[in-house]
N, C-alpha and C positions, 0 to 999 in steps of 0.2 A: 241743477247746479250741479257738475262737475267740480269739483274740489283742487283748490287750485288757479282757475281759474275766472279770470272775469267775463261778471255775465252780466247784461243790461236789465235794472228791473224795471219793470215799469205798471203803475196805480193808473187803478181809473177812477177818478167822480163823478159821479153824475148826480145835476140834483134835480131832483125831481116834486118840492111846495112849489109853492104860491108866488112867492120869490124870489132874488137872484141871491145870488152868495157870496156875499162880500166880504173879504180881509180874513180867510182863511190859511189855515195852518198846517199842515200835514206835518205824520214826524211815522215810522216804523223804526223795533225794538225787534232783535229777536235771540233766544234762551239759550244767557251766555252767550253775549257778543260772538256766536260758534259765523254769525253772518254780518258786515262790515261794508261802511263804506269804502265807496273810493275817489280820494278826489277832492270831494265833500260833506258836508253832514247829511243824518238821517234825518232831516227837516227842510220842504218847502213853503216856499211863500203863495197864495195864489189870490191874484186880484180882486177881479169879479170871473161870476159862474152864472148864462142862465139861465135862466127857466130848461127845463129839457135840454141839455146838451151837457158836454163830459169832460170835462181836463185832466192829460191824461197827463204823473211827474214819473219821470223817470230818473231812477239810480245806476251811480254805473258801481259793483259791487265783489266781494273778497270773499270766498270760507279758503281753510285749513290746506294745505295741498296735502296731510295726515288724518282729517276731519271725518268720522266713522261717519259711512254711509245709512241712511236714517232718514226718519221725517218729522222737521223742528219746526216750532206755534212759530210767528210775526203778529207780536200784540202793532192792531194799526188804531191812530189815536189822531180825527179831526177836529180840530177849535176851527170855529168863529162869532163871525156879530149878528146877532137877533134882531132886525128893528124890527118885527113885527111882535117878541114877546109884549115888551115894557113901553106906553105912550105913553106921557102924561100931558095934562092940556092946563096950560098955563096965563095968564096975563099975556105974554111975547106969542101966542101961537102954539103950536105943535110942534115938544123938541123929542128928539129920534135917544134915548136911553138905550142906548146900544148895553147887550150883556151877548154876554164873551160866554156861547156853549157845545156844549163836548161830547164827542160821536169816538165811542169806541167800538173797535174790530177785532178781529182776531183769521189768523190762516194757515193750513203747511204750505210750507213749502220743502218740497224735494232731493238734500241731494245726495247724488252719487251719477246712476247712471252707468254711462253712455264711457267708451274706452279705448285706446289704439293699437294698433300694429304694424310691426313692422319684416317683412320677409326680405332675406340676404342667401344668396349661395354656396352653400360650408364643398360639396366636393360631390363627384363624380365617381360612381365603379365600375368595373370593366366587363361588367354587364350592362350597363343602360343604368342605371337606378341616380338620377338624381339625386343628394341630402341639401332640402335648405332647412335652415335656423330658425324658427320661431319666435316674436318677442313684444309685448305685450308694454310698451311703451307708456301706458296712459294713466289717470294717473287713479282706478279704479280697477276691482278685479275684477280677471271673464269666464264664468261658468261655460261648462258643457262645451266645450273654446270642438271646433271643427273646420279641419281647410281645406279646398279641395280645385281639382284644373279642370272646371266646368273645358267646353265645343268649341274650339275656337281653329284659328287657321292655320298658324305656325305648327300647334306644337296636339299631341294626344298620347294618348295613355295607353298603352303594349296591349291588344290583349289575352283576358283573363287577369289580368291589374283592377286594381280599383284606381277609381277615382278624386277618394276622400278620405284622409286621415284623421281619426276624432286623440283630439293630445286634450284632453282632456282640460281641470282648473288652473286658471294660473291665474297669477296675482303679479300684480303691476309690478313690474323688473325684471318676472321669470319669461325663461325662454324656455325653448325643448325645436325637440328637432322632429320632420320629416319625408317620409323617402316617397316617390314619386317610381315607377318606368314610363320615362318619356320618347313618344320618336319623333323629330323636329322633321319639317315638312323641307327642313334642303339642311346639307353639312359644310358646315368650317362656316357660318356664320354667323350674328347678332342678330337672335330674333324674341323679337317683344311675346314675355308670357303671363297670363296673366292669374290670377288663385283671388278665392273665391273664401274668406274665411268671415264664421256664422256663433254668437256662440251668446248665453242672455248675459244681461245686463242684472246691477243687482236691482232692478223695481222690477223687476222678475221680466220682463220684454224681452224677444228673441233680434237679437241685431245683425246687419252684415254689412260687411266693408270687404270692401273689393282692392284691391293691393295690382300693381304690375311692376316685373323689376326685367330687365334683362340678358338675355340669356345664354352663351357662344354655346351649341350645336359641332361638336368637337367628335374627332368618330373616335370608337377605341375596338380594345384588344381582346377579341372571342375568349373563352372559358375558358378553352379549349388547345390558345397557343400559351395560356397565359398560367393553364399546367402542365407542358409540356418544358416551357419556358422554371419553371421553379421547380419536375423533373429535373432539369437538366441542373441547377442550381443545388441541388442535393447531393444529388451523385458525386459533386468535383466536394461536397463537404466532408461525404465519404470515405473523400480517399483523403482529403486531410487530414479527418478525424482517425485514418487506420496509420501516413506516417506519424502523428506522433505521438500511438500510440505502440512504436515498433520503436520508436529514439526511449521512452520509455524503462519498455525494455529492456534494452540494449543498454542502457544509462543502471538499471535495475543490475544488469546481469556484473557486468563491468562493476560493481560496488560494492557486488560477491565475490567476486575473483580474486579482487584487490584484496580486503580483507584476510582471503583463505592464503594467499599471499604472506604475511605480516603476521597470521601467527604460527603459516610453518618458522618464519625468521625468528621468529619470539619463541621455538622448542628447541631451533638450533642452534640458539644462541644459549641456551639454558642445558646443554648439555658440554656445551667447550667450556661454561666453566664449573661445573659439577668435575670433568677432563682436570680439570687442572685444579681442583681442593686436592681432589684422591689423585697423588700421580701413581698406587697400583693398580687402579682400575687402568 
């Protein structure tokens, strides 16, 4: 069972004795109510099962989305009327004294299993590398996740580049990025691209999920041109920086000159005051 996902649980009851099974009632119960029926109870009635026949009873069940993965015990009980056990002869004839009998059993049910993924295009670098986001949108964790670009007509992996990326473990709700150096079969078009995601589910089984999305194959600017344009920008920034430095230096020099002029004027004013105080000088 997958947490948070409705599951149709089917039980088979086979009659192996010499007489038909009548008025049977089947019920089940899971430890700590981890699994519960939806839309009905956990009890089903069976009117008749002939010798050698099998009756199937089904229940739509659900477990909480946050249920911890693992193996859980399920107890099963079958009660029925045993008309072969007791028969009493009376004056009126044979009277069937129906006696209820009970059979108990148990089974294990595993909660966990597979999960689901979503892939979305994120960005494209000037060198032609495409970046994608990979998200675990299911209700189970995924271990040892690997995403690959299989062989296909519309897209190929560039020579010398790997067609797969190991993403590690992804818990439910987690996402990460994967980069691929891709070459499209045609430019300026919406082209479908296929991915394969392989991972180990909670039950230890290696799973494979296939996904496909539409990707626009636009042309890109070579790295050399981007470097040249970057160099031009850096040159412009250098000129702007020099201009700023010149302005700052001019402001500092201007402030120093103004300070010297103020000091000179203050000294002259002080000399004039001294002359007025001492006429002989």
